Structure formats: C-alpha cells, structure tokens
N, C-alpha and C positions, 0 to 999 in steps of 0.2 A: 431341593426333594419336598414333596406335599405327598402327605396324606389323610383321608378324612377319617379323622377321631369320634369313636363311636366306643361304646360300651366291648364291645368283640378286640378292635383293633386299633392302631393309630401311628402318629411318627411326629415326633416334632424337634426343628432345627436351629441352633441359632450360631452365628460365626462356624466355631471349628468345632460344634459338637452335634451331635445325632442321636435321637433314642426312639427305639421303635418297640412296639410290642403286640400282641398276639394272645390273646386266650383260645383255649382246644380243649380236647378229651384226655391227650397228655404229651410230655414235653417232647416227644417222639416225633410226633406229628410237627406241632407248633414249630422243632428245629427246622422240620422238611418243609412249611410252609415260608417260614422264613431265608428259607436256604433262595426257595425257587423265585419269592421275589421281593423282598426288602434288599437281598444282598446283590443280586442284578439290576434293581435299580439306583443305588449305590455304585457298582462298579460301571453303568453307564453313564453316571450323572460326572464320575469324574473323569472319565473320559473325555466327555465334551466339555467341562470345565477345565481342566489339569490339574485338579485339586488332588494332594494326594495323603492319605489315611493313612495314621501311625496305628500299623498291627501290635504291637504292644504296651497301646492304651486302648486296645478295643476289648469289651468285657461281654461275656454271655451270660445271663442269669435265669435260670428258672424257678419259678415261685409255684409253691404249690400247696394245693391244703387236705 
C-alpha cells in the first residue's frame, strides 16, 4: 500500500505496521475521507495478499489545534 506523502496526507507501511494520515477542516470529514480511501485500499490489499489485520491493534487518533 503506497500513498504520496505531502503536507496534507500520506501513508507509510513496514512489515506488519501501517500508518496513514490526512489533514482537513474537521474530524468528521477526515473520518469520511479515510473510510472511503485508506480503509478501502487496505481491504483490497488484504484480499490480494492474504494478509490479516488485527482489529484490536488498530488505533484511530484525531489531533486538533
């Protein structure tokens, strides 16, 4: 899973870890964008690769200022 890294979004992965981030006007909008883009990409990748993600190790964090 790869995604261009710039000042508004990006994604990195290493072995069994995946991190993605996005900036936007609200937590609700960011959640929607991540659900439609990042989660969909991860689900497609797991189907192709046979990898399994452990939901109990998944963390969703919002940073605000």
